[in-house]
Every structure is written in structure tokens, then in C-alpha cells.
C-alpha positions as CSV (number, residue, x, y, z in Angstrom):
1,X,-30.6,-5.0,15.5
2,X,-32.0,-5.9,11.9
3,X,-30.9,-8.5,9.8
4,X,-29.2,-6.0,7.3
5,X,-27.4,-4.3,10.2
6,X,-26.3,-7.7,11.4
7,X,-24.8,-8.4,8.1
8,X,-22.8,-5.1,8.1
9,X,-21.4,-5.4,11.2
10,X,-19.9,-9.0,10.2
11,X,-18.5,-7.1,7.3
12,X,-17.1,-4.7,9.3
13,X,-15.6,-7.5,11.9
14,X,-14.2,-9.4,9.3
15,X,-12.4,-6.3,7.6
16,X,-10.7,-5.8,11.1
17,X,-10.4,-9.8,12.5
18,X,-9.4,-11.2,9.2
19,X,-5.9,-11.3,9.1
20,X,-5.5,-11.7,12.9
21,X,-7.6,-14.9,12.4
22,X,-5.8,-16.3,9.1
23,X,-2.3,-15.6,11.1
24,X,-3.7,-17.8,14.3
25,X,-4.6,-20.3,12.0
26,X,-1.5,-20.5,9.9
27,X,0.6,-20.9,13.0
28,X,-1.6,-23.9,13.4
29,X,-2.2,-25.6,10.5
30,X,1.0,-24.1,8.6
31,X,-0.6,-23.5,5.4
32,X,-1.7,-20.5,4.4
33,X,-4.6,-21.9,1.8
34,X,-6.0,-24.1,4.3
35,X,-6.3,-21.3,7.1
36,X,-8.0,-18.9,4.5
37,X,-10.8,-21.8,3.8
38,X,-10.9,-22.4,7.6
39,X,-11.6,-18.6,8.5
40,X,-14.2,-18.6,5.7
41,X,-15.7,-21.3,7.5
42,X,-15.8,-19.5,10.5
43,X,-17.7,-16.2,8.4
44,X,-20.1,-18.1,7.1
45,X,-20.7,-19.9,10.5
46,X,-21.3,-16.1,11.7
47,X,-23.5,-15.4,8.8
48,X,-25.7,-18.2,9.9
49,X,-25.7,-18.0,13.5
50,X,-25.4,-14.5,14.6
51,X,-28.7,-13.1,12.9
52,X,-30.6,-15.7,15.3
53,X,-27.9,-15.5,18.2
54,X,-26.6,-11.9,18.3
55,X,-23.3,-10.3,17.5
56,X,-21.1,-12.0,20.5
57,X,-19.1,-9.5,23.1
58,X,-15.9,-10.5,21.4
59,X,-16.7,-11.4,17.8
60,X,-12.6,-12.0,17.0
61,X,-12.5,-14.5,19.5
62,X,-16.0,-16.4,18.6
63,X,-14.7,-16.3,15.1
64,X,-11.3,-17.8,15.8
65,X,-12.7,-20.4,18.2
66,X,-15.2,-21.6,15.3
67,X,-12.2,-21.4,13.1
68,X,-10.1,-23.7,15.4
69,X,-12.7,-25.9,15.9
70,X,-12.9,-26.7,12.3
71,X,-8.9,-26.9,12.3
72,X,-9.1,-29.5,14.6
73,X,-11.6,-31.5,12.7
74,X,-9.3,-31.1,9.6
75,X,-5.8,-32.0,11.2
76,X,-7.7,-35.1,12.5
77,X,-9.1,-35.9,9.0
78,X,-6.2,-35.2,7.5
79,X,-3.6,-36.0,9.9
80,X,-1.1,-33.3,9.0
81,X,0.6,-32.8,11.7
82,X,0.5,-35.2,14.5
83,X,1.6,-33.3,17.2
84,X,-0.6,-30.5,17.0
85,X,-3.4,-33.3,16.7
86,X,-2.8,-34.6,19.7
87,X,-2.2,-31.2,21.5
88,X,-5.6,-30.0,19.8
89,X,-7.4,-33.1,20.6
90,X,-7.7,-33.0,24.2
91,X,-9.6,-29.4,24.2
92,X,-12.8,-29.3,24.9
93,X,-15.8,-29.0,22.3
94,X,-16.8,-25.8,21.0
95,X,-18.8,-23.4,22.9
96,X,-19.4,-19.8,22.7
97,X,-16.4,-17.8,22.6
98,X,-17.9,-15.4,25.5
99,X,-18.3,-18.5,27.4
100,X,-14.2,-19.7,26.9
101,X,-12.2,-17.0,28.6
102,X,-9.5,-19.3,29.1
103,X,-9.7,-19.9,25.6
104,X,-9.8,-16.6,24.7
105,X,-6.0,-15.7,26.4
106,X,-4.7,-18.7,24.6
107,X,-6.0,-17.5,21.5
108,X,-4.9,-14.0,21.8
109,X,-1.1,-15.0,23.0
110,X,1.5,-14.0,20.2
111,X,-1.0,-12.5,17.7
112,X,1.4,-9.9,17.2
113,X,4.1,-12.7,16.2
114,X,1.4,-14.4,14.2
115,X,0.5,-11.0,12.5
116,X,4.4,-10.8,11.3
117,X,5.1,-14.0,10.1
118,X,1.8,-13.3,7.9
119,X,3.1,-10.3,6.5
120,X,6.5,-11.9,5.9
121,X,5.1,-15.2,4.3
122,X,2.6,-13.4,2.1
123,X,5.5,-11.1,0.7
124,X,8.3,-13.8,0.4
125,X,10.3,-13.0,-2.7
126,X,9.3,-16.7,-4.2
127,X,6.0,-14.7,-5.5
128,X,5.7,-12.6,-8.1
129,X,5.3,-8.6,-7.1
130,X,1.9,-8.7,-8.5
131,X,1.1,-12.3,-6.6
132,X,2.6,-10.9,-3.5
133,X,0.3,-7.7,-3.5
134,X,-2.8,-9.5,-4.7
135,X,-2.0,-12.0,-1.6
136,X,-1.2,-9.4,0.7
137,X,-4.4,-7.3,0.0
138,X,-6.5,-10.7,0.2
139,X,-4.9,-12.0,3.9
140,X,-3.9,-9.0,5.4
141,X,-6.4,-6.2,3.7
142,X,-9.3,-8.4,3.8
143,X,-10.3,-7.4,0.2
144,X,-12.2,-9.9,-1.9
145,X,-11.0,-11.2,-5.0
146,X,-14.1,-8.7,-6.8
147,X,-12.4,-5.4,-4.9
148,X,-8.9,-6.3,-5.7
149,X,-9.4,-7.2,-9.7
150,X,-10.9,-3.6,-9.7
151,X,-8.2,-2.0,-7.7
152,X,-5.9,-2.8,-9.8
153,X,-8.1,-2.8,-13.2
154,X,-7.5,-6.1,-14.3
155,X,-10.0,-9.2,-14.8
156,X,-11.4,-10.9,-11.5
157,X,-9.9,-14.5,-12.8
158,X,-6.8,-13.1,-13.2
159,X,-6.2,-11.6,-9.3
160,X,-8.3,-15.0,-8.5
161,X,-5.4,-17.1,-10.5
162,X,-2.6,-15.0,-8.9
163,X,-3.9,-15.5,-5.4
164,X,-4.6,-19.4,-6.2
165,X,-1.1,-19.9,-7.2
166,X,0.8,-17.9,-4.2
167,X,-0.9,-20.2,-2.3
168,X,0.1,-23.3,-3.8
169,X,3.6,-22.1,-4.4
170,X,3.8,-21.2,-0.6
171,X,2.7,-24.7,0.0
172,X,4.8,-26.6,-2.6
173,X,8.1,-24.5,-1.5
174,X,7.4,-25.1,2.1
175,X,7.9,-21.7,2.7
176,X,8.2,-21.8,6.7
177,X,5.4,-19.4,8.6
178,X,8.4,-17.2,10.1
179,X,10.0,-14.2,10.6
180,X,13.4,-14.5,9.0
181,X,16.7,-13.3,10.6
182,X,20.0,-11.9,9.8
183,X,20.9,-11.1,6.2
184,X,17.0,-12.8,5.0
185,X,15.3,-10.6,7.4
186,X,16.8,-7.3,5.3
187,X,15.9,-9.1,2.1
188,X,12.4,-9.8,3.1
189,X,11.8,-6.9,5.1
190,X,12.5,-5.0,1.7
191,X,10.0,-7.0,-0.3
192,X,7.5,-6.5,2.2
193,X,8.0,-2.6,2.3
194,X,8.3,-2.8,-1.7
195,X,4.6,-4.4,-1.8
196,X,3.0,-1.9,0.6
197,X,4.8,1.0,-1.4
198,X,3.5,-0.3,-4.9
199,X,-0.3,-0.7,-3.2
200,X,0.2,2.8,-2.0
201,X,1.4,4.4,-5.0
202,X,-1.3,2.9,-7.0
203,X,-3.9,4.5,-5.0
204,X,-2.3,7.5,-5.1
205,X,-1.9,8.0,-8.8
206,X,-3.3,5.4,-10.4
207,X,-1.4,4.1,-13.7
208,X,-4.6,3.6,-15.7
209,X,-8.4,3.7,-15.6
210,X,-10.7,6.5,-15.3
211,X,-9.6,7.9,-11.5
212,X,-6.6,9.4,-10.9
213,X,-6.8,8.1,-6.9
214,X,-8.2,5.4,-5.5
215,X,-8.1,6.3,-1.7
216,X,-9.1,3.0,-0.8
217,X,-5.8,1.4,-1.7
218,X,-4.0,4.0,0.1
219,X,-6.0,3.4,3.2
220,X,-5.4,-0.3,3.1
221,X,-1.7,0.2,2.7
222,X,-1.4,2.7,5.4
223,X,-3.6,-0.1,7.7
224,X,-0.9,-2.5,7.2
225,X,2.0,-0.2,7.3
226,X,0.7,0.9,10.7
227,X,0.5,-2.8,11.9
228,X,4.0,-3.4,10.8
229,X,5.2,-0.1,12.5
230,X,3.3,-1.7,15.6
231,X,5.0,-5.1,15.4
232,X,8.7,-4.0,14.3
233,X,8.8,-0.4,16.2
234,X,12.7,-0.1,16.0
235,X,12.9,-0.8,11.9
236,X,13.6,3.0,10.1
237,X,12.6,2.1,7.2
238,X,9.3,0.4,8.1
239,X,8.7,4.0,10.2
240,X,9.7,5.8,6.7
241,X,7.3,3.9,5.2
242,X,4.7,4.5,7.0
243,X,5.5,8.4,7.5
244,X,5.5,8.7,3.7
245,X,2.2,7.5,3.6
246,X,0.6,9.2,6.0
247,X,2.3,12.6,4.8
248,X,1.1,11.8,1.2
249,X,-2.3,10.8,2.4
250,X,-2.8,13.9,4.0
251,X,-3.2,15.4,0.5
252,X,-5.7,13.2,-0.7
253,X,-8.9,15.4,-0.4
254,X,-7.3,18.6,-2.3
255,X,-5.6,16.4,-5.1
256,X,-8.8,16.3,-6.9
257,X,-12.0,18.2,-7.7
258,X,-15.5,17.1,-7.1
259,X,-15.8,15.9,-10.6
260,X,-12.7,14.0,-10.1
261,X,-10.2,16.0,-12.3
262,X,-6.8,16.2,-10.9
263,X,-5.6,19.4,-9.0
264,X,-1.5,19.6,-9.2
265,X,0.6,20.5,-6.3
266,X,0.8,24.1,-7.4
267,X,-2.6,24.9,-7.2
268,X,-4.3,22.8,-4.2
269,X,-5.8,24.1,-1.4
270,X,-3.5,23.4,1.1
271,X,-6.0,24.0,4.0
272,X,-7.5,20.7,2.8
273,X,-4.5,18.7,3.9
274,X,-5.4,16.6,6.7
275,X,-3.4,17.9,10.0
276,X,-3.7,14.7,11.9
277,X,-2.0,12.4,9.1
278,X,0.7,15.3,8.7
279,X,1.3,15.3,12.7
280,X,1.3,11.3,12.6
281,X,3.8,11.4,9.9
282,X,6.1,14.2,11.3
283,X,5.9,11.9,14.5
284,X,7.1,9.1,12.7
285,X,10.0,10.8,10.9
286,X,11.0,12.1,14.3
287,X,11.2,8.3,15.6
288,X,13.4,7.6,12.8
289,X,16.0,10.4,13.6
290,X,16.1,9.1,17.0
291,X,16.8,5.5,15.6
292,X,19.3,7.5,13.6
293,X,18.2,5.8,10.3
294,X,17.3,9.0,8.4
295,X,19.0,7.9,5.2
296,X,16.9,4.8,4.1
297,X,15.5,5.4,0.7
298,X,11.8,5.5,2.6
299,X,13.3,7.9,5.2
300,X,14.4,10.1,2.6
301,X,11.3,10.1,0.5
302,X,9.4,10.5,3.8
303,X,11.5,13.5,4.8
304,X,10.9,15.4,1.2
305,X,7.0,14.9,1.8
306,X,7.5,16.4,4.9
307,X,8.8,19.7,3.1
308,X,6.1,19.9,1.2
309,X,4.2,19.2,4.4
310,X,5.7,22.1,6.6
311,X,5.3,24.7,3.9
312,X,2.3,27.1,3.8
313,X,2.3,27.8,0.3
314,X,3.6,26.3,-2.9
315,X,6.1,29.4,-3.0
316,X,7.8,28.8,0.5
317,X,8.6,25.3,-0.3
318,X,12.2,24.4,0.6
319,X,12.9,23.6,-2.6
320,X,16.7,23.2,-2.1
321,X,16.1,21.1,1.0
322,X,14.1,19.2,-1.4
323,X,16.8,19.0,-4.1
324,X,19.5,17.8,-1.9
325,X,17.0,15.0,-0.5
326,X,16.9,13.8,-3.8
327,X,20.6,14.0,-4.2
328,X,20.9,11.5,-1.4
329,X,18.0,9.4,-2.5
330,X,19.6,8.9,-5.9
331,X,23.0,7.9,-4.0
332,X,21.3,5.1,-2.4
333,X,18.6,4.3,-4.8
334,X,20.2,4.9,-8.1
335,X,17.1,5.5,-10.6
336,X,16.2,7.8,-13.7
337,X,12.8,8.2,-12.1
338,X,14.5,9.6,-8.7
339,X,16.6,11.7,-10.9
340,X,13.6,13.0,-13.2
341,X,12.3,14.1,-9.5
342,X,15.3,15.7,-8.7
343,X,15.3,17.3,-12.0
344,X,12.1,19.3,-10.9
345,X,13.3,20.2,-7.5
346,X,16.1,21.6,-9.1
347,X,14.3,23.5,-11.6
348,X,12.2,25.0,-8.8
349,X,15.0,26.0,-6.8
350,X,17.4,27.2,-9.1
351,X,15.3,28.1,-12.4
352,X,13.7,26.2,-15.5
353,X,16.7,26.4,-17.5
354,X,18.8,24.5,-14.7
355,X,15.9,21.7,-14.6
356,X,15.7,21.4,-18.0
357,X,19.1,20.6,-18.5
358,X,19.1,17.7,-15.9
359,X,16.1,16.3,-17.7
360,X,17.8,16.3,-21.0
361,X,20.1,13.9,-19.6
362,X,17.8,11.5,-19.3
363,X,16.3,11.7,-22.8
364,X,18.0,8.3,-23.9
365,X,17.1,6.3,-20.3
366,X,15.5,3.1,-21.5
367,X,13.1,2.7,-18.5
368,X,12.0,5.9,-19.1
369,X,11.2,5.5,-23.0
370,X,7.7,5.2,-22.5
371,X,7.4,6.8,-19.1
372,X,4.5,9.5,-19.7
373,X,5.8,11.6,-16.8
374,X,9.2,12.5,-18.3
375,X,7.6,14.3,-21.7
376,X,5.1,15.7,-19.2
377,X,8.1,17.3,-16.9
378,X,9.8,18.5,-20.1
379,X,6.8,20.2,-21.2
380,X,6.1,22.0,-18.0
381,X,9.6,23.2,-17.9
382,X,9.6,24.3,-22.0
383,X,6.1,26.2,-21.1
384,X,7.7,28.1,-18.1
385,X,10.8,29.2,-20.7
386,X,7.8,30.4,-23.1
387,X,9.0,27.7,-25.6
388,X,5.2,26.5,-26.0
389,X,5.3,25.0,-29.5
390,X,8.1,22.8,-27.8
391,X,5.7,22.1,-24.9
392,X,3.1,21.6,-26.7
393,X,4.6,18.5,-28.6
394,X,5.4,17.3,-24.9
395,X,2.0,17.4,-23.6
396,X,0.8,15.5,-26.7
397,X,3.6,12.8,-26.2
398,X,2.5,12.7,-22.8
399,X,-0.9,12.3,-23.2
400,X,0.0,9.4,-25.5
401,X,1.9,7.4,-23.3
402,X,-0.4,7.6,-20.2
403,X,-3.1,4.9,-19.1
404,X,-5.1,7.0,-17.0
405,X,-7.8,8.9,-18.4
406,X,-8.2,12.0,-16.4
407,X,-4.1,12.2,-16.4
408,X,-4.5,12.2,-20.6
409,X,-6.9,14.8,-20.5
410,X,-5.0,17.2,-18.2
411,X,-2.1,16.6,-20.7
412,X,-3.9,17.4,-23.6
413,X,-5.7,20.2,-22.2
414,X,-1.9,21.5,-21.6
415,X,-1.1,20.7,-24.9
416,X,-4.1,22.7,-26.3
417,X,-2.9,25.6,-24.0
418,X,0.4,25.3,-25.2
419,X,-0.9,25.7,-28.8
420,X,-2.8,28.6,-28.1
421,X,0.1,30.6,-26.4
422,X,2.7,29.1,-29.3
423,X,-0.1,30.9,-31.7
424,X,0.2,34.0,-29.8
425,X,3.8,34.5,-29.8
426,X,3.8,34.0,-34.0
């Protein structure tokens, strides 16, 4: 294997193993920042040794053993935890991981719980939502600071500062490395799901920039969602979010043209939807039904996505069912955005006039004042009612509000088409 091949292998191993590695180290040193430093030290050791010695049979255990060796030195030098120092100091000196099967077995012990603790720690409510997202992508997604910055279209120093402040806050507040219990568990779980939902949505429909979708963010959110679902298989809302992400991701290849321009749902080639992801999402929904958790907000959104996935064509979609599900979602998660989506479903089920009547009740909602999808939806409904001059104004307003280049271009094109249709009515 050539040196470039080994470096690519190391990058792949790091993406797969970094979260497990950091989680195990946090359990030892009780400090997220220090754990990440130790993991990075192990990565450097791999970059130095593997090109000469070759990639070990169990690279994850090799990295953990190398990091643990450094952790022993850190604990001895800084005397962070005397009990840990005494326990770890009796272990033999570092040897290649494949020569230490008994150590590998010990390191693999409790790893599932370690990952779950890390997820809850990275998404602690003491951190801002932006910091939680950045730290989660760094620790659990294995993304570099530069990759996270490019994903959210903010300067790299800004992301770096968020991550540094997040780790410092967790240390200063002495946030325990644990899965909370009781009511605190529900609060923290909501925080975890909120972060994964935010990351996924930014990938599915980017709020700004030149690309309408960013599949890599969707994939990272799904990967972390699958990890969380494997660690908490009896939590309906965890399964609900995973089902939602799986089903929505099935459409990614059909949502843009080869040039990157958006393709809206009515015009998508459904043969390009990924049937495997749809089956996975529907399977997760089936598990939710058995658990009796179909009325949670993520489960309801997944059920809505499933209605689209089951329809062979746009026209045969069960819009009445979708409208009913949105009404249930509005009850458990009141939001003007949910009401806007319900209005779209009502328009499809009962006609554009019925949908427009609901949209017009949202005109003075403060949260929608600068939300580009409000005039976009209104423009679409006005267009279907052949009120083209009014539709043009709405599409122009939507174009002025969106920060996404592709979406802005699409709105401008729809405004021009409406203007042309209005002229033909004169």
C-alpha cells in the first residue's frame, strides 16, 4: 500500500472511529477538550507510524491504546483524578493494539454507553444551539473545523471559537459525562434531537449559499441519528427523527438538476428516489407504532414524509391525510411554519382558495415576517388561481428574502413567468 493510500485509509478510519475514541477517552479523563487533544495525538501517531508499519488489523483499538497511553501520562503529570491515576498506572506500557487482545476487550466494554454520554454532553442545553451543532459535528461527525465552517457558510475562526467556547463551558460548568434521568432526560433528549434536526435541515434545504442542498450534512445527521437509535431503540421520537431523515434523504438525488437548479416536488422523477432509504424509514415508523409513540412531533413529520414516499405520483398523494397529520402536528408543536405547511396540504386537498384563506391568516405572524416561504407559498396559490399580477409580487418578495442563490433564481424565474402570464390576461 502506497503512502497516499495509507493516508486515505487513516482519514476513513478517523471518520469511523473518532467518536468512539473520544467517547472512551472522555469517560477516562472527564474533559471533552482534553479527550479530543488525546485523540488527535493518537491520530498524529498513526500518521507517523502506519506508513512504515502498515495499517493494523484493528485500527480503532490501536488508536484507543495509543490515546490511552497518552492519557496515562496526562493524568500522572496533572494529577487530575488520583483514583484514575492509580488504576491506570498499573497497566503495562503501550504495545501495538493487535498484541493486546485483553486490552482491546476492555476498551470495547461499555462503548455504547460512552457514545450515548458523548451525544448528550455535546448537545447540553447550557450551550447555544449553534455551539451544540458545531461541537456535535466535530466530536460525533468527525468533521474538521474547516468542513463545518463551509457547511454553515460562516468563517472558520467563528466555528473554531464556538467549539473552543463550548468545550470551555462544559469544563467550567462541570457538566457530568452521563446520560441524565427522569425529566432531565426528556429535556436533554429534546436538545439532542433538535441539533440533529437542525443539521439535517441545513443539508436538505440550505438557508444560504450557492447550493440548494448539501447531502454531506444530511448524511452526517443520519449517521448520528442511526447511532442514537441503536443506543436508544425504545425512544419513539429518536426513531421518528431517524425515519424522517431516511425518507427525506431518499429524494436528494431527485431534488436538483445536474447543474444544481432545484426541482420542486411535483416535477421530481420518483424513480430516482432511493427505495432502500424509504424502506428503512418505513421500518422505523413501524417500530414507532409498536411502541405507541406515533403522536410525537418527529414521528408525525415522518408520517407526513411517508405519505409522499408511498405515492406513486404527485397527483395520487393522500393530501387529506397529510393535512390531518399537520393539524395533529400543530397541536403538539404549535408553530406558524407548521400552519403554513398545513395550508399547502389543505390547498392540495381542497383547492387553492381554501389554502390561500389559511395562508392569509398568517400574514401578520412576527415569526414569518422575513420568512421567504410565506410569499413563495402565497405566490404559488395565487398563480393557481390565475391571479398572476399578485403572484408576481409575491415571488419577487420571496426572492428578496431568501439568502440561497439557487432559490432566489427560482423565485425570480417564477416572478417573470407570472409577469408574462399577467400580460397575456390584459
